[in-house]
N, C-alpha and C positions, 0 to 999 in steps of 0.2 A: 459073171456080170451081176454081182449082188447089189441090190439097192435096198436100203434100210427103211423100215417103217417110220413114219413121223411119230414123235412123242411130244409130250407137253412139258414145258419148263426146262429143267436141267437134267432130266433123267436120261440115261444112256440109250442110244438107238438100238433097235433089235432087227436082226436080219430077216428079210421076207422073201429072198430069192436065193438061187444056188448056182453053182458052176455046173457044167463047163461053159466056156465062152461060146457064144453063137457062131463065132468065126473060127473055132478051133480047127476045123477041117479045111480051111482055106489053103489052097495049094499055090501060095506065092511066097513061101518062106525061103526061097533060094536067093532072094535079094541080099544086098550087103546090109550089115547091121544085125543086131540081135532083136528078136521078137519076144516080148514079155506076154505070152498068152495068158489070158485072164488078168492082165494088168490094166486096170482102168485108171484114167487120169483126166484132169481138166473138165469138170462138169459145168454146165450152165443150167439155168432154171427159169421157167415162166409159170406164173400162177394167175388164174382167173376164177374167182369164187372157189368152188371145191375142186376144180380141175387143175392139175399140176403136170408139167412135163419137164423131165430132166434129160439132158443129152451129154455124152462124154466120149473121150477116146477109148475105144475098145481094142485091147491087145496092142499096147504101145510099142513102137519101134525105138531102138536106141538112137537112131540117126534121123528121126523125123516121122511124124504121123503115126497112124495106127492101121490095123487091118480094116477098120471102119469106125462108124459112129454107133454107139449103143444108145437106146432110148428107153426111159422108164416113164410110165404115165399112170396117173391116179385120178379117179373121178370122185373120191370121197375124202378130200382134204389130206391125202397122204396116209390114211389109215392102212390102205392096201395099194400095192404097186404091181403093174404088169410090165413086161419087157418086150421090146421088139428091136428091129434094126433099121437103120437109115440107109436108103438105097443109093449110096454114093460111090461104091467101089465094086471091084470084081468079087469081093468076099461076100457081098449081099446077094442072095438068090433073086431078089426082086429088083435089083438095079436095072434101069432101062439103058438101052444103047443111047449115046456112047459112054455113059457113066460107068457101065460095066467093064470098060477097058482100063479104068484107073486102078492103080495098085494100092493106094493108100488114101486116107482121109484124116482130117484134123480140124481143130478150132470150131467146134459146134457152138451155135448161138440160137436162141429161141425166144419168141415174143408172141403173146396173145393179142388178137385184135380187140378193139374197144368193146365189142359185144361178146367176146369170148368164143365166137363160133369158128374162127380161123386161127390156127397156130402157124406163124411165119417162122422160117428157120434159114440158116445158112451154114456152110462149112467150106473147107478147102478139100478139093480132090486133086491128086497128083501122082506122078510116077517117081520112083527113086532112081530109075535107070536112065531116063531121058528127059526128066523134068517137064513132061507134059503136065500142065497144071491149070486149074480154073477155080473160080468162086462159084459154088453151086447154091441155089436157093430152092427151098421147098415149102409146101403147105400141107397141113393136115386139117380136115374138117370133122374128124371123129376123135378128137382129144388126144392125138398122138399115136393112135394104133396103126394108121397107114399114112404114107407120105407120097406126094408127087414132087419130084426133084428134077431140076435141069440146070445147066450152066447159065450164068448171067451173061448176056451179050457183051462182048468186048472185054471179058475177063479171062478168056481161055488162050493159052499160049503153048507152043510146042518146042521151046528151046530153053537153054540155060540163061538166055539173055533177060528173061522176064520171070519174076517169081512173085506170086500173090501171097499175102500174109495178113493175119490178124483181122479177120472180118467180124462184123457185128451187125445184127438186124434188130430194128425197132419198129413196132407197129404204131401207127398214128393214133393218138388218144381220142381223136374226134371223128375219124372216118374209118370204119372197119375194113374198107376195101383198099386202104393205103398202108404201105410199109416201106421202110428205107433200109438199105444195106450199104455199109462202107467198109473199106479195106485199104491197104497200101499195096502197091506193086513196085518191087525193087527192079530197077532197070539198069542193066550192065551194058557198056558200050560194045561188047563183043559177045559171041556165042560160045566161047571156050569154057568148058565146065570148071576149069581151075580158077576162073576169074570170079571168085566169091565176093560179092559186093560188100559183105560185112567185114571181110578180113584182108583181102589181098590187093584190091585195086584202088587207085586214087581217083577214078572217074566212075561215078554211079549216082543215081538219084532214086527217090522213093516217094512219089506223090500220093496223096489220098484220093481214092476213087469213090464214086457214089452211083447208086442205081435205086430206082423206086418202082413199085407196082401201084397201079391205080385200079386194078380189076381183080383184087383178091388173090394175087399171085399167079394168075393165068399167064401173065407175061411180065417181064422186067425191062426197064428202059436201058438203052445203050449206056455202058459205063462211061462216066465222064470225070475229069479231074476237078476236085473242089479245093484242094490245097496243092498248089504247084511248088515244086522244090527245085533248087538249083543244084549244081554239081556238088557232090559230097554233102548233100542234105537229104533227109528223108523224114517221113512220118511213120509211126507204128502205134498200134493200139487205138485206132479210131473207134469211137462210140458215139452214137447219136442219142440225145434225149430231146423231148418235145414239150414245150410249154402248152398245156392244155387250154389256157385262157387266150393266149395271143396267137397260138399256132407257130411260134418261132421254133426253128430247128437249131440245135447246137451240136456241133461235132467237136468232141474233145480228142486230143491226140498227144503223143510224145513227139515233139518236134526236135529232131536232131540237127544241129548246126555245126559248121566247121569250128574247131578241128574235131571231126567225127571219126575216130579211129578205134572202134571197139576191138578188143583182143590183141592190140598191138602195144600194150603197156601204158598208154595214156588214157585218161578218163574222157568219155564222150561228153559233149556239151548237150545235155538233154533238158529240154524245156517243156513244162506243162503248158499247153496252149489250146485255143479253141477258135473256131470260126462259126458264124451264125448265118441263117437264111430266114428272111421274112416272107418268102414267096414259094414255099413248098420245095425248096431245093433248086430252084431255077438259077438263082444267083447267090453268091456267098461273099462275106466280108474277107478281108485279109486276116491272117492269123493274129490273135491277141495273146501275148505271153503272160501267164499268171505267176509262175514261180519256177525256179530250177528244181529238178528232181532230187539232186544231191544223193544219188543212190549208188552204192558200191556193189550191190549183190550180196549173196550170203555164202559163207563157208562155215563148216563145223569148226568152232573155236578150238577144239582139242586136236583134230586131225588135219585141218586145212582142206578137207574134201569139199568140193563145191555142191551146193544145193541149187537146183533150178527152180526159181520162184518168180513172183510177179514184179521184180524190180524194173523200173522204167516203164511201167504200165499203170495208168490211172484208172480208177473206177468212179462212176458218176451216178447221181440220182437227182431227180427233180420232184418237188412236192406239188400239190394241186394249185398252190398260189404262185408257182413259178420260181421258188427259191432253189438254187443250185447247190449241190454238195459234191465235192471231189475229195477222194482219199488216195494216198499213195504211201509207199514205204520209203524211208529216208535214213541215211547213215549219220549218226551224231559225230562220227570221226571223219567225216568227209572233208578233204582238202582239195580245192580246185587245182587242176593241172598237175597233181601229184600222181606218181605211179602207184598202182595198186599194191598194197602191202601184202605180205605173205599170208596173213590172216585178217580178213575183213568181214564185216557182217552188218546187216541192217538191223537196227535195234529200236526203231520208233515208227509209229504210224502217224501220218500227218493228215490234217483236214483243213480245207478252205471252203468258204461259202460266199454266195452272192445273192442278194435279194433285189437287184435292180438290173436284171438281164445281162449280167457280166460286165457292166460299166465299171464296177469296182468289186474288189474281193477282200475278205477278211484276211488279216495277217495269218499265214499258215501256222497252225498250232499243233503241238504234240498231244494226241488224244490217247496214246498208249505207248508206254516204254516197257520193254520186256523185263521180266524178273532177272535180277543179277546182270543186267545189260547183255543178256543172251539174245540171239536172233529172234525177231518177230517180223512176219512177212505175209504177203499176198492178201492185203485187206480188200474186203468187199463192202459196199454201202447200199442201203435201201431206206426208203421212207414211206410210211403209210399216211403221211399228212399230219399226224400227231407226234409220232416218235421217229427217231433216226437210229438205225442199227448199223453197226460195223462188225464184221467177223474177220478173223485172222488166225494164223498159226503162231505158236510160241514155243521156243526151246528153253524156257526158263528153268526146267527141271534137270537140265544137263549139269552134271557135277564135274569139277576140275579133274582132269586126268582120265576120264572115262572115254576110251577110244574104241570100245566095242559096241556101244549103243548110242543112239541119238533120240532120246525121248522127246516126243512132240505132242502138244495138246492143241485143241481147237477151241476158240473162245468167241464170245460175242460181247459187245458193250452197247448200251442203249442210252440215248439222250432224249429227255422229255422237253427240252427247251431250245430246239432248233440247232443243236450242235454246240451250244455254248459250254455245256458240261455233260460228261458221261459218267454213268454209274459204275459200280464194281463189275469186273469181268464175270460173265456167265460161262461156266465150263460146259462145253457141248460134247467133247469127246477126248479120249486119250487117258493116260499116255500110251502112244504106240511108237514103235521103233522105225524111224524114217530111213534108216540104212537099208531096209528091205524093200524100198520103193523101186520101181523101174528107174534105170539110169538113162538119161538123155541130156548130156552136158551137165550132169549132176543128178543127185537123187531128186526124182520128179513126181510131184503130186498134181501140178498144174500151174500154168501161168495165171489162171484165175479159177475161182470156184463159183458157186451159185448162191444168190441171196435175193429174196423177193418179199415184198409186203404180202401178208396173208391175213385178211380180216383185221383184227385189232393188234395182231402180232406179226411175226415174221417166220418164213420158212427158209431153211438153209440146206443146201446140198454140198457135200465136200468129200474129198478122198482121204482115206487113212489106210495104213498098211494093216495086215492081219497078224502082226507080230507085236507082242508085248515085251518091253524090256524088263529085266536084262536078258540078252541073247544067250541061250544055252543050246549049243549044237547037238547035245545028246537028246534032249527032250523035244526040240523043235528044229530039225535040220533044214526045213524049208526057209527059215529066217536067217538073219545075218546079212552082212554087207553084200548088196547086189553089185553087178558088174555089167558093162556093155559087151563083154567078151562072150562069144557064142559058146566057148568051152567052159563057161562058169557053171557052178552048181545051180541047177534049175530051182526056181521058186515057183511052185505050181499055182499059186494064187496070191501074188504079192500085195494087191490092193483091191479095195472095193469102194463103191460109191455109197454114201450114207445120207440120210435125210432126217432132219429134226426140226421141230418148231419151238419157238420161245416167245 
């Protein structure tokens, strides 16, 4: 569970923690799938002054979730980090009943209260064997060192008929006792485990749910639907941002509309959309569609191997004046209603903005195209009120014919004029070999990473593998292509979480 020290500018991060995983001794590895012990993925980040909290999947499973959630916290602006665990599964010795019965956890999200005294968080807790699942919410009042966690009322289910997914938690910028959590719940008409709503059935739905706390996280409101969806419609990737001046809440989402047939050969109809509330979440508008995602996902252009990335997920930010920023990854070779080609990739990062409360949006513009039209993916966005920053992965150093390595770099770009223009990419990390990452429907670093404003600059947390290309099985046998097979050659420390400032 390594988390790297923050550095200034473009210098490379330095390790400040060590293995083994805090969950290495967890006795639940007889479940289906492969467990990548010491494999960290999908971090999130919150910053308040000199206090920082990062959360991530700790010991990622190939078929969903992780042993639990790892936590890194710093009280000196990222110069030093300490580590702990989030009590959301049986693998955490501090997990309370009934959370101690859950086998796995995923999708961590964290946000500081407006006064910095409370850290609000959420995650998914679930079982691989019976699909008992819930959205859990937690608070910390000591900078992330300890957590009180419980299931949100109305989010817990005990069957394959209901599956919660992609939660996000946002503290209110005006009231430190208030925070909001959103997620989607996929609903299947039957309780048969083979009725996978993403792949096999023609009848399912996935509305967006909302809960809030008004007492500093001591309790959360009963879950309620804020985006209702009809048959074969769903939301995913719900994220709330709040206008500090007006108090307006915006929930952004990927709204999937018919024909929505993922993994069946036809492209899904994925739309970037939002709803808004002017009364603290009591009532919400109907969805407003901004733009199609036009995202095909990512494959290694040389091997065709899939990468699991943030395609179909937007990331959002709002500045102190209420200007909204949305980024996502898009495919320049996207053809509507066409079957996916044998080799496809996302090769551009898109941005749209609104400075009138979402009444109108700028024409989506390409703010980064990967070198040599190689894949670029999983963008994050943040603003400190003066500048706007976007981070992303880039496979631009991959050369034609190289099927043994997948060199990957992490970059940031910054705009000083509200997103109209971005400067030269800032190299944050790499190259590292992504083929050594945990496998979960593809080489997996995370559906999202972490990015937050920090003073006059920005703090980024991200995952990278501990393998530098080119792969040499003689000198570094722990590296090389990972596999979801339990019989595969073990990689004892495939990935770590890194932090850097710029």
